[in-house]
N, C-alpha and C positions, 0 to 999 in steps of 0.2 A: 554364787552359783554352785549347784551340787556337782557330784562327780560326773565327768563326761562319759557318755555312752557312745562308743565307736561302732560303726556299722560297716563291717568289711564287705567289699564286693570283689569277686574274683572272676576275671574273664581271660580266657586263653585263646589267642588268635594265631594262626599260622599265615603270615602275610606274604611270604615268598618262599619258593622251594629251596632257594639257596641259603636261607637264613633260618636259624632255629627260633621258634617262638618263645617269648618270655611269658612267665606267669606274673600277672600284675595284680596286686592287692591295693584297694583304695579304702580309706576311711574318711568320714565327713561328720562334723559336729557343728551345729545341729543340721538335720536333714530337712527340716521344715520349720516354718514360723512366719510371722508377719514382716513385711518390708519396713525398714531396710534390714535385710537379714545378712549378717556377716558369718560366713561359713568357713571353718578351718578344715582344709583338706590335707591329707598326707597320702603318699604312694610308696609302695615297696615292691620291687621286682625280684624275681627269682629265675634261675636257669640261665641259659645262654653260654657262650664260650668265652666271653670277655671278662674284663675286670672293672667293676664299677658301672653305674647306671646314670642315665640322664633322663629327665622327665619333662615333657612339654604338655601344658594344660590349655584346654579350650573350654570356656565356661558357658558357652551358649551356641549350640549347634545350628540355630536358626540362621545365623549370618555366615555359614560356611565354616570349615575347619580352619582355625587360625591359631597363632601362637599368642595366647594372652599372658602366659607366665611360664617360667622355667624353675625347676627345683623339686625336691621331694616333698616339701610342705609349703603351703601358701594359704593365706586367708583372703577371701574375695567377698565384697559386699554386693548383694543383689537388691536393686532398687525398685523393681516393679513386680506386682503379683504375676504368677504364672508358673508353669512347669519348665524347668531348665534341664537340658541334657548336657552333662559335664563329661568331657572326654580327656583322658590322659594317655599319651603315647610315650612308651618307654623304649630306650635303646641301651644296649651295652656298648662298650668301646670296640667290639668286634663287628658291630653292625646288626646283631640279632635284635629283634624288636617284638613288642607286644602292645596291646591296647586294652584299656579298661573304660567302662562307661557306667555312670550312675545318674539318677535324677534328683533334683532338688525342687521341693514344693515351697513356693513363696505365696503367702496369703496376703489379702488386703489389710492395711493397718487400720486400727481403730483410732480415728482422729476427731478432735473437737475444734470447730471453727473458732478463731481467736482474733481479736484486735491486736495491733502492734504492742509489744512489751518493751518497757524502758525502765532500766534500773541505773541509778547514779549514787555514788558515794555511800555504799553500804557494804558491810563485811558480815558474812554468815559464818557460823562455827565450822571448823574443819570437820568435825564428826557429824554435822548435820547441814550439809550444803544445800543451797537453793537448787531445786531441780525444775527445769522447764521442759515438759515432756508431753508427747501425745497431742500436740496442737497443730492446726492447719492455718497458714497465713496466706492471704491472697490479695492484699492491698497493692494497688498499682503505683502509688505515688509517695510512699513513705517506707522507711526501714522497718523490717518485721520484728527484729530483736535488736535492741541497742543497750549495751552495757558499758558504763564508763566509771572507772575507779571503783570497781567492785572486787570482792574476793570470795572464792569458794562457791562456784556456780557450775552446774552441769546442764548442758543443752543437748537433749538427745531425743531421737525418734520423733522428730517433727517433720512436717512438709511445708516447703516454701515455694510459692509459684506466683507468676504474673507480675513481678516487680519490674517496672519500666522507668527507672531513673538512670540517666546516663552518667551522672556524677559518680565520683569514686566512693560510693557507699554500697554495701552489700545487703543481701537479705538478712545475714547475721553480721553484726558489728560488735567487736569487743575492743574497747579502747582503754589503754593504760590500766589494765586489770591484772589480778593475780589468781593462780590456781583455778583456771577455767578449763573445762573439758567440753569439747564439741564433738559428739559422736552419733553415728547412726541416723543422720538427718538426710532427707531428700530435698535437693534444691534443683528446680527445673523451670524452664521457660522464664528466666529472669535475666535482666541485663548484667547483673553482677551476682557473685556468689557469697563467699565467706571472707570477712576481713577480721583479723585478730592482731592485737598488739598488747604487750605487757610482759609479764614474767610467769614462768611455769604454766605454759599453755599447751594443751594437747588437742589436736584435730585429727580424728581417726574414724575410719570406716564410714565416711559420708559418701553419698552419691550425688554428683552434680552433672547435669546434662542440659544441653541446649541453653547455654549461658551466653548472652550477647548474640542471640541468634538472628537478629534483624540487620539489614544492611546499614553500614556506617556506624555500627555499635562496636565498641571495644569490649569484648567479653573478657572477664577476669574471673577465674574459678576460685582459687584460694590465695589470699594475699596476706603476708605477714608484714605489718607496718613497723617502721622504726620509731623509737628504739624498743627492742624486744630482747628477751633473754630466756634461755632454757625453753625452747619451743620444739615440739615434736609433731610432725605431719606424717601419719602412718595409715596405710591401707585404704586410702581414699580412691574412689573411682570417678574420673572426670572424662566425659565423653561429649563431643560436639561443642567445643568452646569456640565462639566466634561466629560471624555470619556465614550462612550456608549459601554458596554460589553454585550455579549450575555449570560446572566445568568438569572436564574429564580428568580424573586422577590417573596416574601419578603426576607429579609436578612438571615433568618434561613437557607435557601438553598444557600445563596450567601454571606458568611461572608466577612469581610474586606480584606482578603487576595486576593480577586479578583480585588482589586483596588490599583495598585502600587503607584498612585499619588493622593494626597488629594486635591480636588478642593474646592472652596469657593463660596457660593452664594453672601453674603454680608460680607465684612470685614471692621472693623473700627479700625484703628491703631492710637491711641493717639489723639482723638478729645476731646477737653476740655468740650464742651457743645454740645451734639449730641442727636438727636431724630430720631429713626427709627420706623416708624409707618405705619400700614395698607398696608404692602407689601405682595406680593404673591410669595412664594419661593417654587417651585415645582421641585422635582427630581434633587437634587444636589448630585453628586457622591463624597461626602466628608463631609463638614460641611455647614449647611444652613446659619447660621449667627455666626460670631466670632468677638469679640472685645478685644483688648488689651489696657489697660488704659495708659494715658500719664504719663511720669515720672514727668513732671512739668506742671503746668497750663499755658495755653496760654492766653496772654493779660489780665491776672488777673481774668479770668473767673472761675467759679466753675467747678471742674472736675466731670462731671456728665454725665450719659447716661440713656436714656429712650428707652425701647424696648416695644412697645405697639401696640396691635391690629394686629399683623402679622399672616399670615396663611401659615403654613409649611406642605407640604404633599410630601411623598417620596415613592418610590418603593425600592430603594437601596441607603443607606447612610452609610458612614463609621464611622463618628465621632459623631456629636451631632446636634440636632436641633438648640439650642441656646447655645453658649459657651462664657462666659465672664470672663476675668482675669484682676486683678490689677486695678479695678475701685473703688474709694472711695464712690461714690454715684450712685446707680443703681436702676431703676424701671423696672420690668419685669411683665407686666400686660396684661391680655386679649389676650393672644396669643393662637393659636390652632396649635398643633404639632401632626401630624398623621404619625407615624412610624419613628424610628431611629434604626440603628444597634448598637447604643451605648446609650448615655444619651439623654433624651429629653431636659432638661435644666441643664447646668453645670455652676457653679459659683465657682471661685477659687481666693483666696487672695483678697477678696473684703470686704468693710465695708459699713454700712448704706445701706442695700439692702432690697427692697420689692419685693417679688415674690407672686403675687396675681391674682386670677381669671383666671388662665390658664387652658387649657384642653390639657392633654398629653396622647396620645393613642399609645399603641403597640410599646413600646421601648424595645429592647432586654436588654439593660442595665437599670440603674435606671432611673425613671421618672424625679426626681429632685435630682441632686448630688451637694453637697456643701462641699468644701474643704478649710480649712485654712481661714475661713471668720468669721466675727463677726458683731454684731448689725444688726440683720436681722429679718424680719417678713415674714413668709411663711404661707399664709392663703388663704382659699377658692380656692384651686386648686383641680381639678378632674383628677385623674390618673388612667387609665384603661388599662389593657392588657388582651384581650380575643381572639386575632387572632391566638395564638400559642397553640398547644397541648403540646409541650415540647420545651426545649431550647437546643442549641448545648452544647456539653460537655465543662465544665469550665465556662459557662456563669452563671450569677447570676440574678440580677435584683431586686431592692428594690423600693418601691414607692417613698419615700423621704429618702435620705441617707445623713446624716451630718457626715462627717468624717474628720480626719486630715491626712495630707500627712505623709507617713511612710518611705520615701526613703531618702538617702543621695547620693551625696552632695545636699544641699538645693539650690534651684534655685537663691536665692538672697544672698547667702553667709552666712546666719545665720538661725537658726531654725525658722520656721514660727510660728505665733501665732496659738494656737489651736482654732478650731471653738467654739465660745462662744457668750453668750448674744443673743440667737436665740429663737424666739417665733414661735412655730408651732401649729396653731389652725385652726379649721374649714375645714380641708382637707378631701377629700374622696379618698381612695385608694382601688382599686378593681382588683384582679386577679394576683397580683405579685407573682413570683415564690419563691424567697428566703425570702422575708419578706415585711411587710407593711411600717412601719416607723422605722428607726434606727437613733439614736442620738449617735455620737461618743463621745469620752472623751473630755469634755470641762467644762466650768463653766457657771452658770447662764442661763441654757437652760430650756425652758418651753414648755410642750407638753400637750394639752388638747383640748377637743371638736372635736377630729378627729374621723372619721369612717373608719374602715378597713374591707374589705370583701374578702372572698374566697382566702385567702393566702393558697397556696398548700404546706402543711407541709410534703411532702414525702421526701425520702432520697435525700441528696444533698451533693456535694463534700465538701463544706466548713462547713456544719453542724452548721449553724448559723440562722436557720429558726426561725421566730417569727412574730407574728402580730405587736407587738410594742416592741422595745428594746431601752434602754437608758443607756449609760455608764457615770458614774458620779464619778470621782476620788476625787472630793472636797466636795461632799455632798451639792452641791448648785443647782443641777438640780431638777425640780419639774415635776412629771408626774401626771397630774390631774385625777380626778375620773369621768370626763365626756367623756372620750374616749369610743368608741363603737366598738363592733364586730357585723357585721350586713350583711344582704342581701339587697342591695338597690333596690328600685323600680324606674327604669328609665322611662322616657316618651316614648322612642322608641329605645331600644337597637339595634334592627335589622337595624336601619337607622343611627346608630352612634350618636343618640341623648341621651347623658348621663346626661342631666339635670333631676332633680328629679320630680316625680309626687307630686302634693300637698297632695295626700292621704298617702304618705310615711312619717313615723315618722321622718326621717332624714330631711325632708323639713323644720322642725322647730327646729332642734337639735343644731343649732349653738349657740355660746356663747351669741349672742344678740337676740336669738329667731328666727333668719333667717335660711336659708338652709345651710347644710354642702356641701362642694364642690363649684365649680365655679358657680357664680350667674350672671356674665356678665353684671354687672351694673357699668357703668363708674363713677357714683357719690358715690360709696361706699367708706367709709373710716374706716379702722380698728381702733376701739376705745376700747382698752383693756389694763388694767394695769396688770402687772405680779402678783400683790398681789391678783387679782381676781381669780386666779387659786387655787383651793382647792385640796390638794393631797388626794390620797386614804388613807383609814384607815387600820392599821394593824389588822389582825384577826388571830393571832396565829403565834408563832415563831417555825418553824420546827427544826431549828438547831441554837444553841446559844453557840458558843465557846466550843463545847463538847470535853472533854478529857483533855485539858490543865490545867484547874483548879484542876482536879483530879490527875495531875501528870503523865498521860499516854497519848500516842498518839492515842490509840483506841477511837473511831471507825475510825480515820484517819490511812492511811497507804500508803507506796510506791506502785505505780501501774506499769503495763507494759508499761506505757508511759515514763518511765525512760530509757534513752539510751545514749550511747557514754559518759558515766560518770564513774569515779572511786572515791574511798574513799567517797562514798555517806553516809551521816548521816542524820537521821530524828529523832528528839527526843524533849521532853518537857524540857524547861530550865526555870530557874528563872533569869539567867543572861548569857550573851554571849558577844563576841567581834566581831564587824563588822568594818572593815577598821580602826582598832586601837582604836575604841571607844567602851566604855562599853554600852551595850544595856540591857534594862529591859523590862518587859511587858508593853503593852499599857494600860491595865487595869487588875485588879486582881493581882495574885501572880505569874502566869506562862504564858509562850507563847510557840509557836512552832518554832523550829529552824531547818533550812535546810542548809546542806553544801555538796559540791561536787566539783570534778575537771574534767573539760571536757578533753576528749582524745585529744592529740595533733593534730591540723589541722582539727578537727571535730566540727560540730555543735551539741551540746548536749542538754539534757532536763532532768529535774527532775520533776516528777509528783506525787502529793499526792492526795489521793482520799478518800472521805467520803462514808461510807456505805449507802445503799439505805434506805430511810425512807418512810413509808406509809403516805399518805396524809389523814388528818382528813376527815372522811366521811361526816361531817357536811358542808364541803366546796365543796363537789362534785357537788351539784346543781349549785352553782355559777360558778364553773369551766366549767361545760358543757354548760352554757349559754354564755361563753366568758366574764364573769363578774369578773374575778380574775386576778390580777397581782401578780408578786413576786418581792421581793427586796433582792438581795444577796449582803451582805456587808462584807468586811474584811479590816483590817489595815495591811500595809506591809512596811517593811524597808529592803532595799537591799544594798549590797555592791556596790561600784563604779566599774562597770564592763567594763569601757572603760577608764582606766587611761592613762594619757598622756605619761608616761615613759615606757609603754609596746609597743614595735614595733609589727607590723603585725596584729593589731586588725582590724577585718573587721566587719562592721555593728555595731549593738548596742545590747541592752538587751531588752528582752520582756518577758511578762508573759501573761497567759491566764487563766481566771476563767470561769467555765462553769456549767450550770445546765442542767441535762439530765432528761427528763420526760418519764415515761413508762405508758402503759395502764394497765388494771386490769389483763391481761394475762402475764404481764412482758415483753411485746414487746416494744422495744425502739421506742419512738415516735419521738422526735426531741431534738436537743441540742441547747440551747440558749447560745451563746458564746460571750465573749468580743473580739474575733477574733484577738488574739495575739497583745497585746498593746506594740508596740515597742516605742522607744524614751521615755520610762519611766525614769524620772529623779530621780537619787538618791540624796536626800537632806541631808542624815544623820539623818532624823527624820521619824517617821511613817507617811505614806500617807494613806488617807482614800479613799477607792474605793467602788463604788456601781454599780451593774448591775441590771437594771430594765428589766422586760420582761412580756409578756403575758403568763399566764399558759394555755397551749393548751387544748381545750375540750377533755374529755376522760382520762385525766391524773389521775393516782391513786398512783404513786410512783415517787420519785425524788432522784437523786444523785448529788453530787457536787464534782468537781475535780479542782485542781489548778496546772498549769504547769509553771515552771520557766525555761527559755531558754537562756542560754548564747551563744554568737556567737564565731566564730573562733578567736583564739588568746587570749581569756579570760582565765587567769590562774586558777581562783577559783570562785565559787559561794557561797555567804553567804546571807541567807535570814531569817528575823524574821517576823512572821505574827501572828496576834492575833485578838481577838474579831470578830470571824466569826459568821454571822447570816444569816438565810434564813427565810424571813417573807412572808406570803401570805397577799395580800392587796385586800380587797373587797370594795364595794361601787361604782364599775364601772357601768356606765350607759349601758344598754343593749337594743338593738333594740327589742321592744316588739312584733312586728309583722314581723317576719323574712321573711315570704312570704305571698302572698295574702290569701291562705288558708292553715293552718298548717296541714301537713299529719298526719293521725291517726296511721299508721303502716309502717313497712318496706315492700317495694314492689319492686321486680325485674321485670320491665315491659317487658323486652325482648330486642331483637336486630333488627335493620333495616338497610339495607335490609337483608333479609334472604330467600333463599340462597343469597350469595354475592361473589364478585370476589376480588376486591382490598382492600376494607375496609368495616367495619360495625360499627354502633353506638349502644352501650349498655346503656340503660336508667334504672334508679332506683330512689327510693325516700327513704330518711332517716327520721325517726320519731323524731330523736334527733341528736345532734352533737356527733360524736364518731370517733374512729379509724376505718378506712376502708381498707380492703385488697381485691383486685380483681385479679384473676388469670385465665388462660386458660389452659385446659388439653386436651390431646387426649383421645380416647376411651380406651386406655390401662392405663389411670391414670397418664401418664407422664406429668410433667409440661412443657408447651410450651411457655408461656409468663406471665410476671407480669405487669399488667396494672396500678396498683396503690398500694402504701403503704403509708398512711398518714391520718391525721385528716381532716374531712369535716364537714361543718355546716349542720344544719337541712335544708331539702328541696329537690328539684329535681336536679339530677346530671346525667351526661352522660360521657361515655368513648369511645374513638375510638380505635379499634383494626385494625392495618395494618399488617396482618400476613406475616411472611416469612416462609411459610409452604406449604405443598402440599394439594391437594384436599382431602376432607373427612369431617367427623362429629367431632366437637369439643364441649367441655363443658366449659362454663365460670361460675365461682363461685365467689360470692361476700359475704364477711364476714364483718358485721358492728357491732362491739362489740360482743354481744352474739347472734346476729341475723345472719342468713345465708340462702342463697338460690342459686340454680344453674339452668341453662337452656342449651339447645343444640342449636347449629347453624351449618349450612352447608356451607363449603367453596368449590367453584367450580372454577377451574383454567383451 
């Protein structure tokens, strides 16, 4: 190819009187040509009052202004003839903005109809490869191109359509081959797309659309088969993969039950050295990207996977945006995921993993979900969910969730390693329903310099809500004092620009003085030693092994959570027997002893509860600013509840320790729970267990309970626990300027529209963080709806009421701590 000719376009727009317009320069090469046309774009902004620029690209204005890509340069393949209006929006970090537009002309390709092509056991010269180009394939019942054990072949600028074979064969099939390039092809209206396997394979700038488009067909876009090595998938556009169902997006109204078959955008099965970069994966009815690691390395290569710079956008997706299992070396960087009906990024059974500088938006499940993995760095990710007013029943959703698998039988025949040695720093989590960041039981996990915003702490089925939660059975996890509860200041939230303004304190709140959340800087390298993380400092012990040293169970006692048990005993002991071994206290002279027998064939539970404690009023200021953690610790020794010589045992043993917080009126706020720790190993020795969590703003009382849960077939429960303590930890960093102008008082602004028909939005301002309750009544004083029960941060808030009631006058009342106000609204149907 000759020297590139760049075509600069300059457009200056003043979009808001309060912001200075940027001057945006765009270049594109080529500007026209036959489909598939891969165009390299670049943008450069000038002016403004900030430092540095961010660019959002939309490559086709006909489907509305969307975010197709982010960055100052990007290459996008156009698959269909026509004229395309390409828009780039630019912002600086002060919020100044500008916009540029240019047109791309895509001409019809010149194609020759062809019968299927098959090549086997042939090697072409490196300097004179076989080129399959400019052909059109339309056969319904056979593979269009099939290569097996071939070398040095290029497949480019062909069209494949109408292949209707459900088996795992694609329009293009490359098997056990070397030095093959698949580029610039259009695959549409086929059941399957591109299958490649071998060594030194490149699949780039292809367009695949409407793959597996009929009901009950598993669409598969690009599949890398095992064993493969040195594979690059780059710049491909995949759109509408899987059957199209007439359901309303997003997935809150269309859960996974609508999709009987899980389709795949890009799948990598066992590639030893694979790079997946800069692909566009839109509207996959299943999982956008999935990878299963190789069992053994191919050709002595490192078993590694890089997933970098991909753009994922969905209306309806069943599984996950990016899902990776069983890889020992993984990089997941600079990806944008916009909507998933499950996880945004899911990593399971992996080691040596970096998850950094990703943006994950509006996932129904957790944004980043980590299971049975170790030696990981999770840093500079932005996870936001603000498109949902509520979730379907049973759904949860945590910003970053590190957990261990709790099911048997185990997939690899033995218990998995618990997620350990995980560093979670500089992440921004905003709007998650169940919680912000949860670390499951593991060892040597570190969590610091993260910011969590707007966790909705209202009632939830699982009662495990918290801004930050960390479970630490070995006392090796560190929760640092630089985590923050905050209201972030984004550059342009209404345009899905969730990068931070330079005026926001979070902009310089990272461990290195940089920004929290994604920074989209490819040259960034995380340079942090775990020793640099400073833990919070204790500021008073609310509960310190009360009762046992005095020889009484009080203030502990059996609670209503004890069920399906007989011969239950709870008392203080100086000695006991567990599994034939003598047991004494962990410290001091006495400990708590629990014993009971489950009813035959039933799952039982014994729950002991500590009476409520008032929180020291000197801590209330720190608590209400979101500047206080708690650390709940106890030592436990259990009997072996799954002995080999007892037939019929189902499941295993679990326990749950919880801290329940209440406001000053005694209303239950939320329960921070360990969420039933199954697979707890009985070693015959005391195990040390710690639950960290964020004390919710508005808390004034706290209670603690511990539940021991044997499963079916277990003949007897015996438990010794000792050295219980609940500490409050202060010294947490707080976002000093929660909003641009701190409100001076509680204001119920009213509702709009009013009168209304289908819904109305109620707005109000809180002068401080507190427990909020919002209810609607009819004119007779009867309760019609509860809109909110939960803690909220200082600032401006809104609630949407979608009434299931008849026309008339209604009264909505909001109580915020001791503050209260009510207004009328008129519903007309």
